[in-house]
C-alpha positions in Angstrom: 133.9 13.8 -61.3 133.8 10.5 -59.4 134.8 7.1 -60.6 132.7 4.0 -59.9 135.1 1.4 -58.6 132.7 -1.5 -58.5 132.4 -1.9 -62.3 134.0 -5.3 -62.4 131.5 -6.5 -59.6 128.6 -5.0 -61.5 129.6 -6.7 -64.7 130.1 -10.1 -62.9 126.6 -9.8 -61.4 125.0 -8.9 -64.7 126.7 -11.8 -66.5 125.4 -14.3 -63.8 121.9 -13.0 -64.0 119.3 -14.6 -66.3 116.1 -12.7 -66.7 113.3 -12.1 -69.2 113.3 -8.6 -70.6 111.3 -6.8 -73.3 113.1 -8.9 -76.0 112.7 -12.2 -74.2 115.2 -14.3 -72.2 118.5 -12.6 -71.5 121.3 -15.1 -70.7 125.1 -14.8 -71.2 127.6 -17.5 -72.0 131.2 -17.7 -70.8 132.4 -15.4 -73.6 130.0 -12.6 -72.4 127.8 -13.1 -75.4 124.0 -13.4 -75.3 122.9 -17.1 -75.7 120.9 -17.3 -78.9 119.9 -13.7 -79.1 117.0 -12.9 -81.3 114.5 -10.0 -81.7 111.1 -9.6 -83.2 111.0 -6.9 -85.9 107.6 -5.2 -85.7 105.7 -2.7 -87.9 103.9 -0.2 -85.8 100.5 0.7 -87.4 98.4 3.3 -85.6 97.9 2.0 -82.1 98.8 -1.6 -83.0 101.6 -3.6 -84.5 102.4 -6.6 -86.6 105.5 -8.8 -86.7 107.3 -8.6 -90.0 110.2 -10.9 -89.2 113.0 -11.7 -86.8 116.7 -10.9 -86.4 119.2 -13.2 -84.7 123.0 -13.5 -84.6 122.5 -17.0 -86.0 120.4 -16.2 -89.1 120.3 -12.5 -89.6 116.9 -11.2 -90.9 114.3 -13.9 -91.5 110.6 -14.4 -91.7 111.0 -17.8 -89.9 111.2 -17.9 -86.1 114.9 -18.2 -84.9 113.9 -21.3 -82.8 113.2 -23.2 -86.0 116.4 -22.0 -87.7 118.6 -23.2 -84.9 117.8 -26.7 -86.0 119.3 -26.0 -89.4 122.8 -25.1 -90.6 123.4 -21.3 -90.4 122.7 -19.6 -93.7 123.4 -15.8 -93.7 123.4 -15.4 -97.5 122.0 -12.2 -98.8 119.1 -14.1 -100.6 117.8 -15.3 -97.2 117.7 -11.9 -95.6 114.0 -11.3 -95.9 111.2 -9.6 -94.0 107.5 -9.3 -94.7 106.4 -6.0 -96.3 106.1 -2.9 -94.2 102.8 -1.0 -94.0 103.4 2.7 -94.1 100.8 5.1 -92.6 
């Protein structure tokens, strides 16, 4: 088995790189954390899909877009953790 010795260099390169991936903008801060990470939660229906909400570190599960929630104080209470209903096939 071989050992990859350039791990620290690879990590440094990844942390300096900002790009748009499947989930949107990927950018890291000095603590190696994603900057305002958020994801769409989708419901796949046949050959299509619909968005039923969002997840972010800031707000948890929500039906409101994370960009609008960043303007408010964080509220991760259980009562605010909501998604739209899922359509089952």
